[in-house]
C-alpha positions as CSV (number, residue, x, y, z in Angstrom):
1,M,-55.9,9.2,-29.2
2,S,-55.2,6.8,-26.3
3,W,-53.4,4.4,-28.7
4,F,-51.0,7.2,-29.6
5,K,-50.3,7.8,-26.0
6,F,-49.5,4.2,-25.4
7,F,-47.3,4.0,-28.4
8,L,-45.5,7.2,-27.3
9,C,-45.0,5.9,-23.8
10,G,-43.7,2.6,-25.1
11,A,-41.3,4.4,-27.5
12,I,-40.0,6.6,-24.7
13,I,-39.4,3.7,-22.4
14,A,-37.7,1.6,-25.1
15,F,-35.5,4.6,-26.1
16,C,-34.3,5.1,-22.5
17,V,-33.7,1.4,-22.0
18,F,-31.7,1.4,-25.2
19,L,-29.6,4.4,-23.9
20,G,-29.0,2.4,-20.7
21,Y,-27.8,-0.6,-22.8
22,L,-25.4,1.7,-24.8
23,S,-24.0,3.2,-21.7
24,A,-23.0,-0.3,-20.5
25,G,-21.0,-1.0,-23.7
26,K,-17.7,-0.1,-22.0
27,Y,-18.2,-2.9,-19.5
28,R,-19.2,-5.4,-22.2
29,A,-16.1,-4.5,-24.2
30,R,-13.9,-4.9,-21.2
31,K,-15.4,-8.3,-20.5
32,L,-14.7,-9.4,-24.1
33,F,-11.2,-8.0,-24.0
34,F,-10.1,-9.8,-20.8
35,G,-11.9,-13.0,-21.8
36,Q,-9.9,-13.2,-25.1
37,F,-6.7,-12.1,-23.4
38,Q,-7.0,-15.0,-20.9
39,Q,-7.7,-17.4,-23.7
40,L,-4.7,-16.2,-25.6
41,N,-2.5,-16.7,-22.5
42,E,-3.8,-20.3,-22.1
43,R,-3.2,-21.1,-25.8
44,Y,0.3,-19.6,-25.7
45,L,1.2,-21.6,-22.6
46,A,0.1,-24.7,-24.4
47,E,2.0,-23.7,-27.4
48,L,5.2,-23.2,-25.4
49,S,4.8,-26.5,-23.7
50,Y,4.0,-28.7,-26.7
51,L,4.2,-27.4,-30.2
52,R,6.8,-24.6,-30.0
53,R,6.0,-23.1,-33.4
54,P,7.3,-19.7,-34.5
55,L,5.3,-16.8,-33.0
56,S,4.1,-15.5,-36.4
57,V,2.6,-18.9,-37.1
58,F,0.9,-19.1,-33.7
59,L,-0.5,-15.5,-34.0
60,A,-1.8,-16.2,-37.6
61,E,-4.1,-18.9,-36.3
62,I,-5.6,-16.9,-33.4
63,R,-9.0,-15.5,-34.1
64,C,-10.2,-12.8,-31.8
65,E,-12.8,-10.1,-32.3
66,G,-13.4,-6.6,-31.0
67,E,-10.6,-4.3,-29.7
68,F,-8.5,-7.3,-28.6
69,G,-8.6,-8.7,-32.1
70,D,-7.6,-5.4,-33.6
71,M,-4.7,-5.1,-31.1
72,L,-3.6,-8.6,-31.8
73,R,-3.6,-8.2,-35.6
74,A,-1.6,-5.0,-35.2
75,F,0.9,-6.8,-33.0
76,W,1.1,-9.7,-35.5
77,K,1.8,-7.4,-38.5
78,E,4.0,-4.7,-36.9
79,R,5.0,-6.0,-33.4
80,I,3.6,-2.9,-31.9
81,V,1.1,-3.0,-29.0
82,R,-1.7,-0.4,-29.2
83,A,-3.8,-0.8,-26.1
84,E,-5.2,2.7,-26.0
85,Y,-8.7,1.8,-25.2
86,S,-10.9,3.9,-22.9
87,F,-12.0,1.0,-20.8
88,L,-8.5,0.1,-19.8
89,T,-6.7,1.8,-16.9
90,A,-3.2,3.1,-17.3
91,D,-1.8,0.2,-15.3
92,E,-3.7,-2.3,-17.5
93,R,-2.3,-0.6,-20.6
94,R,1.2,-0.9,-19.2
95,E,0.7,-4.5,-18.2
96,T,-0.7,-5.3,-21.6
97,G,2.4,-3.7,-23.3
98,E,4.7,-5.7,-21.0
99,Y,2.8,-8.9,-21.8
100,F,3.2,-8.6,-25.5
101,S,6.8,-7.4,-25.3
102,M,7.7,-10.7,-23.7
103,M,6.0,-12.8,-26.4
104,G,8.7,-14.6,-28.5
105,R,11.5,-13.2,-26.4
106,G,14.0,-15.5,-24.6
107,D,13.9,-19.3,-24.2
108,S,10.8,-21.3,-23.7
109,L,11.4,-21.9,-20.0
110,S,11.6,-18.2,-19.1
111,Q,8.5,-17.6,-21.2
112,K,6.6,-20.4,-19.5
113,N,7.5,-18.9,-16.1
114,F,6.5,-15.4,-17.1
115,F,3.2,-16.4,-18.8
116,G,2.4,-18.9,-16.1
117,A,2.6,-16.0,-13.6
118,Q,0.4,-13.9,-15.8
119,K,-2.3,-16.7,-15.9
120,E,-3.6,-15.9,-12.4
121,K,-3.7,-12.2,-13.0
122,L,-5.6,-12.6,-16.2
123,E,-8.1,-15.0,-14.7
124,E,-8.7,-12.5,-11.9
125,K,-9.1,-9.7,-14.4
126,K,-11.5,-11.8,-16.5
127,S,-13.7,-12.7,-13.5
128,Q,-13.7,-9.1,-12.3
129,S,-14.7,-7.8,-15.7
130,E,-17.4,-10.4,-16.0
131,R,-18.8,-9.4,-12.6
132,E,-18.6,-5.7,-13.5
133,A,-20.3,-6.2,-16.8
134,K,-23.1,-8.1,-15.2
135,E,-23.6,-5.6,-12.4
136,Q,-23.2,-2.4,-14.5
137,G,-25.3,-3.8,-17.4
138,E,-28.2,-4.6,-15.1
139,L,-27.9,-1.3,-13.3
140,R,-27.8,0.8,-16.4
141,L,-30.8,-1.1,-18.0
142,K,-32.8,-0.5,-14.8
143,L,-31.8,3.1,-14.7
144,G,-32.9,3.5,-18.3
145,L,-36.2,1.9,-17.5
146,L,-36.7,4.2,-14.5
147,A,-35.7,7.2,-16.5
148,G,-38.2,6.2,-19.2
149,L,-41.0,5.7,-16.7
150,A,-40.2,9.1,-15.1
151,L,-40.4,10.8,-18.5
152,V,-43.7,9.1,-19.2
153,I,-45.1,10.3,-15.9
154,L,-43.9,13.8,-16.7
155,I,-45.2,13.9,-20.2
156,V,-48.6,12.1,-19.7
């Protein structure tokens, strides 16, 4: 009988920690999104400076995953930006739309200036999202563990 209690307690704690992990998914997705966004900006600046290939050729070579990859593929096929993700604020959605609306528009010098100015903003967003993901991920796991322990105490 005591083995059953130990197993039940372990399962409850594991389940609550898993729920904590799932609740931090928004922050992990945000971290991945801005990390890939910043990488795209770096590669596009290099493209503008050296290779200067057509935008469709450049976008065809980019491999991204998650929500950013979906948005980039939709932009490549239809030239429409769909950044309606719950982890982005309204300002971030607007800025993302403005960013992609400038891709392939105008001469290379004006694009270098625009995307060069975006570089610092994206680096800040990336570091902020990494910090948030770390803090919130740890917090939510710990809260899940504490909730599991509280349930175990109440049940047993």
